N, C-alpha and C positions, 0 to 999 in steps of 0.2 A: 310130520312133527319132530320123529325121528331124526330128520335131515338136518332141520332147523337146529336142535340142540348140538347136533354133532358138528352144523357147521361154526355155529357161537363158540363151544368149546375149543375149536380150532383158530378162531380169529383172535382168543384170549392172548394167543401167544405172541403178536405182534400188531393186531390191527386198530389201535387204541391209539388216543393223543395223551399229550399231558392236560389239556384241557377237561377231556374226558375222564380222567382220572379223579384230575381235581372238583370236578364235578360229582362223583359218583363218591368223592372223602365225604363231600360236604353231606350228601345226601343221607351216607351212614349215619355222621354226626349228629344231624339235625334227628333222624330218627330215634338215636338212643338218649338225647336228650328229651324229646318230648315223650318218651315213653317212662322216662322217669319222673317226670311232673307229676304222674298218679302215684299214691301213697301205694294201694295194693301191687302196683307193677315193681315199684321200688322195694316194699316188704319180699315178694316173688323172688328179686334178683338177687337179694341179701340172702335168701334161704336156699336160693340153687347154689351161690358161690360156696356159703359156707359148706352144704352138703356136697360138694363137689371138688373143693378144695382143702376146706378147712379154715380159710381166710376171705376174707372180702377185700376186693379190689374197689377204690372210691373210682367216680365215672372218669377223672381226672388220667387215670391209667390207660383207660381205653381208646380217650382222646389221643393221647399220645401214641400210643400203638397204631391208629387208624392215621393219623398226621405222620408215621413213620415208613408206612408202605410205598414202595417204588414200584417203578414198571418192572423191575429187574426182579423183584418178589413175585409179583404176579405171573410174569412170563415162567420163571423156576417153577412155581406151584404147578401150573397149566403144562408145563411141558413133564413134570410128574406124573400127573393125573393123566394125560395123552397115553402115556407108556405103560401104564396099569390096564390090567386086562378089564374090559365094560363089563357092568352087570344092567343086566335087562329084567324090568317085569311090565308086562300088559293086563289090558281086563277088557274086556268085552271082545270085539272084532279083532281078530289077530292075523287073519289073513293077509293083511295087510303089512304087518310090522315087518321090517327088512331082517333080513338074517344076521346072525351075532357077525358071523364072517365081514359083510358088508358094512357092518356099524364100526368094525375093528379098522377095516381098510380104510373106512371113512376118517377114523379118527388120528388115521398116522399118516394121509393125505395132506399136503400144506394147504390145500385150497377146501378142505372139510368135505 
């Protein structure tokens, strides 16, 4: 499981197309708008925003932010994440969990 996560994190730095990015943006926008169709969710969203930031931003703000994301943005964030030391938690049978050094080496390897 850890190997899959490491591989996917490394793949985020270059392994996706414009179509994939557009599809994921649409999924995120759909999820945002569908969640806001329910009054309790809208109320929770308003409360969370006001408590966290002191203001409420309309859904259009988030829609514009999502549509503004570029492949370069994702690549930049992914590169920054890969350069930071990983954090790992495990539960249950931990004998098969790779070493922290192995995970870190996987994150630095271009193939994951």
